[in-house]
C-alpha positions as CSV (number, residue, x, y, z in Angstrom):
1,M,-0.1,-0.2,0.2
2,P,1.2,3.5,-1.1
3,D,2.3,5.6,1.9
4,A,0.0,8.2,0.9
5,A,-2.9,5.7,0.9
6,A,-1.4,4.7,4.4
7,K,-2.1,8.2,5.5
8,M,-5.8,8.3,3.9
9,P,-8.6,8.7,6.9
10,L,-9.8,5.3,8.1
11,A,-12.5,3.6,6.6
12,V,-14.4,3.7,10.1
13,D,-14.1,7.0,10.0
14,G,-15.4,7.8,6.2
15,G,-12.2,7.4,4.3
16,P,-11.4,4.9,1.4
17,K,-11.1,1.4,2.3
18,V,-8.0,-0.7,1.6
19,R,-10.0,-3.6,0.3
20,T,-13.2,-3.3,-1.7
21,A,-13.2,-6.4,-3.2
22,P,-15.3,-9.3,-1.8
23,W,-13.1,-12.1,0.3
24,P,-12.9,-15.0,-1.8
25,P,-15.4,-17.5,-0.8
26,R,-13.9,-21.3,-0.4
27,R,-15.9,-22.8,-3.1
28,L,-15.6,-26.1,-1.5
29,F,-18.0,-28.1,-3.4
30,G,-17.6,-28.4,-6.9
31,Q,-18.6,-30.9,-9.9
32,E,-16.9,-33.5,-8.3
33,E,-19.1,-33.7,-4.9
34,K,-22.3,-33.3,-7.7
35,Q,-21.3,-35.9,-9.8
36,A,-21.0,-38.4,-6.7
37,A,-24.5,-37.3,-5.5
38,D,-25.7,-37.5,-8.9
39,A,-24.8,-41.5,-9.3
40,L,-26.0,-41.9,-6.1
41,F,-29.2,-40.7,-7.1
42,D,-28.9,-42.5,-10.5
43,Q,-28.2,-45.9,-8.7
44,S,-31.5,-45.6,-6.6
45,I,-33.5,-44.6,-9.3
46,A,-32.5,-47.5,-11.4
47,T,-32.6,-50.2,-9.0
48,G,-35.6,-48.6,-7.0
49,E,-34.3,-49.1,-3.6
50,A,-33.5,-45.9,-1.5
51,F,-29.9,-45.3,-0.3
52,G,-29.7,-45.3,3.6
53,Y,-26.6,-46.0,5.7
54,G,-23.9,-48.0,6.5
55,G,-23.5,-48.9,3.1
56,V,-21.0,-49.2,0.5
57,Q,-20.2,-45.6,0.6
58,E,-19.8,-44.8,4.0
59,E,-17.9,-48.2,4.2
60,A,-15.3,-46.6,2.0
61,Y,-15.4,-43.2,3.6
62,C,-14.5,-44.4,7.0
63,H,-11.8,-46.5,5.3
64,E,-10.2,-43.9,3.5
65,F,-10.4,-41.3,6.3
66,S,-8.7,-44.0,9.0
67,A,-5.9,-44.6,6.2
68,S,-5.4,-40.7,6.1
69,L,-4.8,-40.8,10.0
70,G,-2.2,-43.8,9.4
71,G,-4.4,-46.6,9.8
72,G,-7.3,-47.6,12.3
73,F,-11.2,-47.7,12.2
74,A,-13.3,-44.8,11.9
75,D,-17.3,-44.3,11.9
76,G,-19.5,-41.9,10.1
77,V,-22.1,-40.1,12.0
78,N,-24.3,-37.2,11.5
79,S,-22.8,-34.4,13.2
80,G,-19.7,-33.2,15.1
81,T,-21.9,-32.9,18.5
82,N,-22.8,-36.9,17.9
83,A,-19.1,-37.6,17.1
84,V,-17.8,-36.4,20.7
85,Y,-21.3,-38.0,22.1
86,V,-20.6,-41.2,20.6
87,A,-17.1,-41.4,21.3
88,L,-17.6,-40.6,25.2
89,R,-20.4,-43.1,25.2
90,S,-18.4,-45.6,23.7
91,L,-16.0,-45.4,26.6
92,E,-19.0,-46.2,28.9
93,L,-18.3,-43.7,31.7
94,E,-20.0,-44.0,34.9
95,P,-22.9,-41.8,35.2
96,F,-21.7,-38.5,37.9
97,T,-18.5,-39.1,37.3
98,E,-16.2,-36.0,36.0
99,V,-14.9,-34.8,32.3
100,I,-12.7,-32.6,32.1
101,V,-13.4,-30.2,28.7
102,P,-11.4,-27.9,26.9
103,P,-11.6,-23.9,28.0
104,I,-12.4,-22.9,24.5
105,T,-14.7,-25.2,22.4
106,D,-18.0,-25.4,20.7
107,P,-21.0,-25.8,22.9
108,G,-21.3,-29.3,21.2
109,G,-17.3,-30.2,22.5
110,A,-18.7,-30.1,26.2
111,M,-22.7,-30.6,26.4
112,P,-22.3,-34.4,25.2
113,V,-20.8,-34.9,28.9
114,A,-23.5,-33.3,30.9
115,L,-26.3,-35.3,28.3
116,L,-24.4,-38.4,29.5
117,N,-25.0,-37.5,33.2
118,C,-21.4,-36.9,33.9
119,I,-19.9,-33.6,35.3
120,P,-18.1,-31.4,32.5
121,V,-15.5,-29.8,34.4
122,P,-13.8,-26.9,32.2
123,S,-10.1,-26.5,32.1
124,D,-7.8,-23.2,31.7
125,A,-5.8,-22.7,28.5
126,A,-2.5,-23.0,28.6
127,V,-0.7,-19.3,29.1
128,G,-0.8,-17.4,25.9
129,S,-2.8,-20.3,24.0
130,Y,-6.6,-20.9,23.5
131,N,-5.5,-24.7,23.8
132,T,-5.5,-26.3,27.1
133,G,-2.0,-27.4,28.6
134,V,-1.4,-30.6,30.4
135,D,-0.5,-27.8,33.9
136,Q,-4.6,-26.9,33.7
137,V,-5.5,-30.3,33.1
138,A,-3.6,-31.6,36.4
139,A,-5.2,-28.5,38.2
140,R,-8.8,-30.0,37.6
141,L,-7.9,-33.9,38.1
142,T,-9.5,-35.7,41.0
143,D,-10.5,-39.1,42.0
144,R,-13.8,-38.7,40.2
145,T,-12.1,-37.8,36.3
146,S,-13.3,-40.5,34.1
147,A,-12.2,-38.9,31.0
148,I,-10.4,-36.0,29.2
149,I,-11.7,-33.9,26.2
150,V,-9.0,-32.1,24.3
151,A,-9.8,-29.4,21.4
152,H,-7.2,-28.4,18.7
153,I,-8.8,-24.8,18.7
154,A,-8.3,-23.0,15.2
155,G,-6.4,-26.1,13.9
156,L,-3.6,-25.5,16.1
157,P,-2.6,-28.7,17.8
158,V,-2.9,-29.1,21.6
159,D,1.0,-30.4,23.5
160,M,-0.4,-33.5,23.2
161,D,2.3,-36.0,25.0
162,P,2.4,-34.5,28.2
163,I,-1.4,-34.9,28.8
164,L,-1.6,-38.5,27.4
165,E,1.4,-39.3,29.8
166,L,-0.7,-37.7,32.5
167,A,-3.6,-39.5,31.6
168,A,-1.9,-43.0,31.2
169,K,-0.8,-42.7,35.0
170,R,-4.3,-42.5,35.9
171,N,-5.6,-44.6,33.0
172,I,-7.9,-42.2,31.9
173,P,-8.8,-41.9,28.1
174,V,-8.6,-39.1,26.3
175,V,-11.0,-37.8,23.5
176,E,-9.5,-35.3,20.9
177,D,-12.0,-33.2,19.5
178,C,-10.6,-32.0,15.9
179,A,-13.4,-30.4,14.5
180,Q,-11.2,-27.5,13.5
181,A,-8.0,-29.3,13.0
182,H,-8.7,-31.6,10.0
183,G,-5.1,-32.6,8.7
184,A,-2.9,-30.8,11.4
185,K,-0.1,-32.8,12.6
186,Y,1.6,-33.0,16.3
187,K,5.3,-33.7,15.8
188,G,4.7,-35.8,12.3
189,R,1.6,-37.6,14.0
190,P,-1.7,-36.9,12.5
191,V,-4.2,-35.2,15.6
192,G,-7.1,-37.4,16.2
193,A,-5.3,-40.7,16.1
194,L,-3.1,-39.5,19.3
195,G,-5.8,-40.2,22.2
196,T,-8.3,-43.0,23.1
197,V,-10.6,-41.5,20.7
198,G,-10.4,-38.7,17.9
199,A,-13.8,-37.1,16.9
200,F,-14.1,-34.9,14.0
201,S,-17.1,-32.7,12.6
202,T,-17.7,-32.9,9.1
203,M,-20.2,-29.8,8.5
204,F,-20.4,-27.1,5.8
205,G,-17.6,-24.8,7.6
206,K,-14.7,-27.5,8.3
207,H,-11.6,-28.1,6.2
208,H,-13.7,-30.9,4.4
209,A,-17.2,-31.6,4.5
210,S,-19.5,-34.3,4.2
211,G,-22.4,-31.8,3.4
212,G,-24.5,-29.7,6.0
213,Q,-23.5,-31.8,8.7
214,G,-21.6,-35.1,9.2
215,G,-18.7,-36.3,11.5
216,L,-16.7,-38.9,12.3
217,V,-15.4,-41.0,15.2
218,F,-11.8,-42.6,15.0
219,T,-9.7,-45.3,17.1
220,R,-6.8,-47.0,16.5
221,S,-8.4,-50.1,18.7
222,E,-10.6,-52.6,16.8
223,Q,-12.2,-53.5,20.3
224,A,-13.2,-49.8,20.3
225,Y,-14.3,-49.4,17.1
226,W,-17.1,-52.2,17.7
227,R,-18.4,-50.3,20.6
228,I,-18.2,-46.8,18.5
229,R,-20.4,-48.8,15.8
230,R,-23.1,-49.9,18.3
231,C,-23.0,-46.4,20.3
232,A,-23.9,-44.6,17.1
233,D,-27.0,-46.8,16.4
234,R,-29.0,-47.6,19.5
235,G,-27.1,-50.2,21.1
236,K,-27.6,-52.5,18.2
237,P,-25.4,-55.8,18.3
238,I,-22.9,-54.7,15.5
239,G,-19.8,-57.1,15.5
240,L,-21.3,-59.4,18.1
241,D,-22.1,-62.9,16.2
242,G,-25.5,-64.8,17.1
243,V,-26.6,-61.8,19.2
244,T,-29.9,-59.8,18.0
245,S,-31.1,-57.7,20.8
246,N,-30.0,-54.1,21.2
247,Q,-27.5,-54.1,24.1
248,F,-27.9,-50.7,25.6
249,A,-29.9,-47.7,25.0
250,A,-28.1,-45.2,22.6
251,L,-29.1,-42.8,20.2
252,N,-29.3,-43.1,16.2
253,C,-26.4,-41.0,15.3
254,N,-25.7,-42.4,11.8
255,M,-24.3,-41.1,8.6
256,D,-26.2,-41.7,5.5
257,E,-24.8,-42.5,2.3
258,L,-25.3,-39.2,0.3
259,H,-23.1,-37.7,2.9
260,A,-20.4,-40.6,2.5
261,A,-20.5,-39.8,-0.8
262,I,-19.9,-36.4,-0.8
263,G,-17.3,-36.8,2.0
264,R,-15.0,-39.2,-0.1
265,V,-14.6,-36.3,-2.7
266,Q,-13.6,-34.0,0.0
267,L,-11.3,-36.1,1.9
268,R,-9.3,-36.3,-1.6
269,K,-9.1,-32.5,-1.3
270,L,-8.0,-32.3,2.2
271,P,-4.3,-32.5,1.7
272,R,-4.2,-29.5,-0.8
273,I,-7.0,-27.3,1.3
274,V,-4.4,-27.8,4.4
275,A,-1.5,-27.1,2.3
276,K,-2.8,-23.8,0.7
277,R,-4.0,-22.7,4.2
278,R,-0.7,-23.4,5.8
279,A,1.0,-21.4,2.9
280,V,-1.4,-18.3,3.3
281,A,-0.6,-18.5,7.3
282,A,2.9,-18.5,6.7
283,L,2.7,-15.3,4.3
284,L,0.4,-13.7,7.0
285,A,2.9,-14.4,9.8
286,D,5.7,-13.4,7.4
287,A,3.7,-9.7,6.8
288,C,2.8,-9.5,10.7
289,R,6.6,-9.1,11.1
290,G,6.6,-5.8,9.2
291,T,4.1,-4.3,11.6
292,R,4.6,-2.6,15.1
293,T,1.6,-4.1,17.1
294,V,0.7,-7.5,15.3
295,R,1.9,-10.8,15.7
296,M,0.2,-14.2,14.2
297,M,-0.1,-16.8,16.7
298,Q,1.5,-20.2,15.2
299,E,1.8,-23.6,16.1
300,L,4.0,-25.2,18.6
301,P,7.3,-26.3,17.5
302,L,7.6,-29.7,15.5
303,C,4.1,-29.3,14.8
304,E,1.6,-28.1,12.0
305,G,-1.3,-26.4,11.9
306,S,-4.2,-26.6,9.5
307,Y,-5.5,-23.1,10.3
308,W,-8.9,-23.1,10.5
309,F,-8.7,-19.1,10.8
310,A,-6.0,-17.0,12.2
311,F,-5.2,-15.7,15.7
312,L,-3.2,-12.8,16.2
313,R,-2.1,-10.8,19.2
314,L,-2.1,-7.0,19.3
315,D,0.3,-5.3,21.4
316,L,-2.3,-3.1,23.2
317,P,0.5,-0.9,25.4
318,A,1.5,0.2,22.2
319,L,-1.5,1.4,21.2
320,K,-4.1,4.5,21.9
321,V,-7.2,2.4,21.7
322,D,-8.5,-0.8,23.1
323,K,-8.8,-4.2,20.8
324,A,-12.5,-3.7,20.1
325,T,-11.9,-0.2,18.5
326,F,-8.9,-1.8,16.5
327,V,-10.6,-4.7,15.3
328,K,-13.6,-2.7,14.4
329,A,-11.4,-0.1,12.5
330,L,-9.8,-3.2,10.4
331,A,-12.8,-4.9,9.7
332,A,-13.9,-1.6,8.3
333,E,-11.4,-1.8,5.8
334,G,-12.7,-4.7,4.1
335,I,-10.5,-7.4,6.4
336,P,-12.9,-10.3,7.9
337,A,-11.7,-9.7,11.2
338,E,-13.5,-10.2,14.6
339,S,-12.7,-9.4,18.0
340,E,-13.8,-12.2,19.9
341,Y,-13.3,-15.8,20.4
342,L,-14.1,-16.8,24.3
343,H,-16.6,-19.5,23.2
344,S,-15.8,-21.2,27.2
345,P,-18.0,-24.0,28.6
346,A,-16.7,-22.3,31.7
347,L,-18.6,-19.2,31.0
348,A,-21.7,-20.5,29.1
349,E,-25.2,-20.2,30.7
350,W,-26.6,-23.5,29.9
351,L,-23.4,-25.0,32.2
352,R,-23.1,-22.1,35.1
353,K,-27.2,-22.3,35.2
354,R,-27.1,-26.5,35.3
355,S,-29.9,-26.3,32.7
356,V,-29.6,-29.8,31.2
357,F,-32.4,-31.6,31.9
358,G,-35.5,-29.3,32.9
359,G,-35.1,-27.6,36.6
360,S,-33.5,-30.6,38.2
361,G,-30.1,-29.2,38.2
362,Y,-29.0,-32.9,36.9
363,P,-26.5,-34.3,36.9
364,W,-24.9,-32.3,39.2
365,N,-27.5,-32.2,42.2
366,C,-27.8,-36.0,41.9
367,P,-26.7,-37.4,45.3
368,L,-24.6,-40.0,43.7
369,Y,-22.3,-36.9,42.4
370,Q,-19.6,-36.7,45.3
371,G,-17.8,-33.6,43.8
372,D,-18.9,-29.8,44.7
373,A,-22.2,-29.3,42.5
374,T,-22.4,-25.6,43.2
375,R,-18.8,-25.0,42.2
376,Q,-18.0,-22.7,39.5
377,Y,-14.7,-22.9,37.2
378,D,-12.7,-19.8,36.2
379,V,-10.6,-19.9,33.3
380,P,-8.1,-16.8,33.7
381,N,-5.7,-17.9,31.2
382,A,-8.3,-18.2,28.5
383,V,-9.8,-15.2,29.2
384,A,-6.3,-13.1,29.0
385,T,-5.2,-14.7,25.7
386,N,-8.7,-13.5,24.2
387,A,-8.2,-9.8,25.8
388,C,-5.2,-9.4,23.5
389,H,-5.9,-11.6,20.7
390,F,-8.6,-11.1,17.5
391,R,-8.9,-13.7,14.5
392,I,-9.3,-13.2,10.4
393,A,-11.0,-15.6,8.5
394,I,-8.4,-16.9,6.2
395,N,-9.1,-19.8,3.6
396,E,-7.8,-22.0,0.9
397,A,-8.8,-19.3,-1.7
398,C,-6.9,-16.8,-0.3
399,G,-3.4,-16.0,-1.7
400,P,-1.1,-13.3,-1.7
401,V,-2.9,-10.3,-2.7
402,E,-5.1,-11.4,0.3
403,V,-2.4,-11.3,2.5
404,A,-1.3,-7.8,0.9
405,D,-4.5,-6.1,2.1
406,I,-4.7,-7.7,5.7
407,A,-0.9,-6.2,5.7
408,A,-1.8,-3.0,4.4
409,A,-5.2,-2.5,6.6
410,I,-3.2,-3.5,10.0
411,A,-0.3,-0.8,8.9
412,K,-3.5,1.9,8.2
413,V,-5.3,1.2,11.3
414,E,-2.0,0.8,13.2
415,R,-0.8,4.3,12.1
416,A,-3.9,5.9,13.1
417,Y,-4.2,4.3,16.4
418,A,-0.2,3.7,17.8
419,K,1.3,5.6,20.6
């Protein structure tokens, strides 16, 4: 951006925008997905039989997805929330035990805990991160802890090895919520294949999608896989020879053939999608080094983020305005920037008010729960991280032009608001 343009009045004050072109759409679905769906409908029309679930497409999708994680077993489900639900249900957790949940996550990453009559216990974030850390998990452990959920927020991997080591000492299963982290790697290993069970969302906004909604549950254990299959389909005796009766009560969380057919095409695109997002993130990180007040949050050493979006840190002491004012001005320049990402179960009304089963206060109020039913959990590190970070919606359709516009907009806003 020419120096003269940088001195223009801010767009939020009536000046010209840095970027007037629309932000590039992802164009996630194309002719390949349409052809896969058409082929399924053509087959249905030709045979006269409706397509359902548990068929050829889902079997292939789950096999291909497992192969992408280095081998194992996967089951398709109908949402990311139900992927977490099924993952937890398959662990056969005792009711009224405690499950540690992430400091920052979609509500669907924590609500299944309470719906299974267990107690969600939010951990705090590691310092300077939206992800939890081993010290923060350890601070929430009790003799009532039955599972740990970690979420790799924004596609940046959690530091998993210390958490897995801590969990192994207590024989506590770890569920990885990888809704935002398709294709991310931790020390060369794919996220979702590190813990006991991995849960993925494949709704339309994720790195790869199976349609409007969908999800996958992954494990390296064949025994665990059969439990997952049963838990996703009303306790049916799937994989049990000679057994005909449903073995336990569970929900119908099945993925169908149409979503699986779309997901198979999308999965083939995933490596390219992740590579492009990483390239954009690298350009943006480099561009931010040329600014005084903004730096990009990047992955831990030896990790590869998949960048569902980009977090940027703002040096507030160097500015004359607060974060909200800075980000509002940046957004007015045509950049898709948002100030807040404090999506914490600890601060959510449903958890703080125990609003799960009517007005009963269950599962907290059950006499079988031996913990403090009134305790509220603070997440000061998560709050502190959010206080000085904002996010920008990068995607795989972005490139050098978009990064240049982001950098120019930051420079313009910085010039106006820096001390």
